C-alpha positions in Angstrom: -158.5 -128.8 -69.5 -160.7 -126.1 -68.0 -164.4 -125.5 -68.5 -166.2 -122.2 -68.9 -168.1 -120.7 -66.0 -171.4 -121.2 -67.9 -170.6 -124.9 -68.5 -169.7 -125.3 -64.8 -173.0 -123.8 -63.7 -174.9 -126.1 -66.0 -173.1 -129.1 -64.5 -173.8 -127.8 -61.0 -177.5 -127.5 -61.9 -177.5 -131.1 -63.3 -175.9 -132.5 -60.2 -178.3 -130.5 -57.9 -181.2 -132.3 -59.6 -179.8 -135.6 -58.5 -179.9 -134.7 -54.8 -182.4 -136.5 -52.7 -183.5 -134.6 -49.6 -184.5 -136.4 -46.5 -188.1 -136.4 -45.4 -189.4 -134.7 -42.3 -189.9 -138.2 -40.8 -186.2 -138.8 -41.2 -185.0 -135.3 -40.1 -187.0 -134.9 -36.9 -185.6 -137.9 -35.0 -182.1 -137.0 -36.2 -182.4 -133.4 -34.9 -183.8 -134.6 -31.6 -180.9 -137.1 -31.2 -178.3 -134.4 -32.0 -179.9 -132.0 -29.5 -179.9 -134.7 -26.8 -176.3 -135.7 -27.4 -175.1 -132.1 -27.5 -177.0 -131.4 -24.2 -175.5 -134.5 -22.6 -172.0 -133.6 -23.7 -172.4 -130.0 -22.5 -173.5 -131.2 -19.1 -170.7 -133.7 -18.9 -168.0 -131.2 -19.8 -169.5 -128.6 -17.4 -169.3 -131.1 -14.5 -165.8 -132.1 -15.4 -164.7 -128.5 -15.7 -166.2 -127.7 -12.3 -164.5 -130.7 -10.7 -161.1 -129.8 -12.3 -161.5 -126.2 -11.4 -162.2 -127.1 -7.8 -159.2 -129.4 -7.7 -156.9 -126.8 -9.2 -158.2 -124.2 -6.7 -157.5 -126.5 -3.8 -154.0 -127.3 -5.0 -153.1 -123.6 -5.6 -154.4 -122.5 -2.2 -152.2 -125.1 -0.5 -149.0 -123.6 -2.0 
């Protein structure tokens, strides 16, 4: 059972009306938290990469 493209678009429009968007008060803290966590993860992986790179460099220069 398939529906016509027009009927599909009508259903999409009906479902879109049911969407509740978050308020600015809800969005701002979430965005700040995401930015902080991404920054922390970036710094962590940068440090780990530098340490591992240094270790591999020392191992390869010994050989």
